[in-house]
N, C-alpha and C positions, 0 to 999 in steps of 0.2 A: 695556488699559482698553475697556469696555464701551461700546457707544452706548446711547440711548435707546429703541432696537427691539429690544433683545436680550431684553427681559422678565424680565431678573435685579432681583433686589431687590424685590421686592413692588411692581413698577408695575402700572398697570391702564391698560385703553385709555382709559376715562370714568370718573373717580371720580365726576364730577355723576350721569352714569346710573345709576352701580351705587346711590348713595347715595340718588337718589329710589326707584330702585328698590327699595331696603331700607324705605324710609318707607312706600313704595304697599302693600308686601308687609305690615308690622305694620299699616296701617289697616284691610288689608282682612281680617286676622286678629282684629283687634278685632273689627269690625263681623259678622264671623261669628261670634264669640261673643256679642255682642249682640243678633242674632239669633234664635240658637237659644234663648237665655235668655228673650227675649219670649215664642216660638213655645211652649217648654215651660212657662212660669207661665200663660201663656194657655189651654192645653191642658187645665191642671190645675184651673183655676178654674171654678165653676159660675155660672153667672149667672141660675139660678131663686133667687126672692125666696121667704119663707114661705108665701106663698100661691099658690104657682104658676105666678106671672106669669114668663116669660124674655125676657132681652133677648140682644140679639146683640154685647154690649161686648167679651166675649173673644174673638170672630172675627175682629170688626173690627179690634180691635189686631193680632192675628196677620197679616192682611191687609194693612192699611194702613203697621203699623211692621216686623213680624218678617221677612215674606217679601222687602220691599225690602232690608231690611239684608244678608239673606242673598245677597239677587241682585249688591248691590253690592259683598262680599266676593269675589264669582267676579272681577266685573268690575275693582278693584281689585289681585289677585293676578293675575289674568290679563296687567295691564300691566305690574305691580311685579317679578314673576319673569322673565320676559324680560329687563328694564331693568337688572335686576340682576347677571343672566349675563354679557349682553353687556358692560356696564359693568366686570364685573371680569377680562374676559378680557385675556391679556398684551398688552401693544402689538406689532405684526408691521409688517411693511413692505408697508403697503397695496397700493403701486406692482406688486410683487412679485406679490402674492396676485390682483391681477385679471386679471394675465398681460394677454391679447390682448381681453379682453373689457371695455368699459367703457361703463355706463349716461350718464358724462359725455361730452359731446362734447369734439372736438378742433377747435380753432379755427386755421386758419390765412390770415394775412393776408400779402398781397402786394401788387407795385406794379400799382394797377388790379383787383385780384382779392378777393376773400376766400371762404373756402370752412368748412362745419362739415361734421367727418365723426366716423359711431359706429362699433367695432368691437364684431360682437357673437356 
């Protein structure tokens, strides 16, 4: 029989991280499509009236709606993709993986003494 750290059977290191990453990446994709659509529609729109007076409505829409959506999509995907990948990895024996290095201190408590030690 294989234990939970074997990685067999479609197990994931962190399903919560994986599903959160999928959701953020999906939202980032939707924001990208929305932002590109707003920019394309705004750029194709003529803001000049019949008498020659022009406004900046299309440009303002692009600046205040289209570009922030595109920027937000990059941030969402930038967070979502790593979460998805790391959460989908097979679980491993983390103690063996870290070996001699550990950012978590070892706490030793004895009679009349206490110590913290890190292995770098």
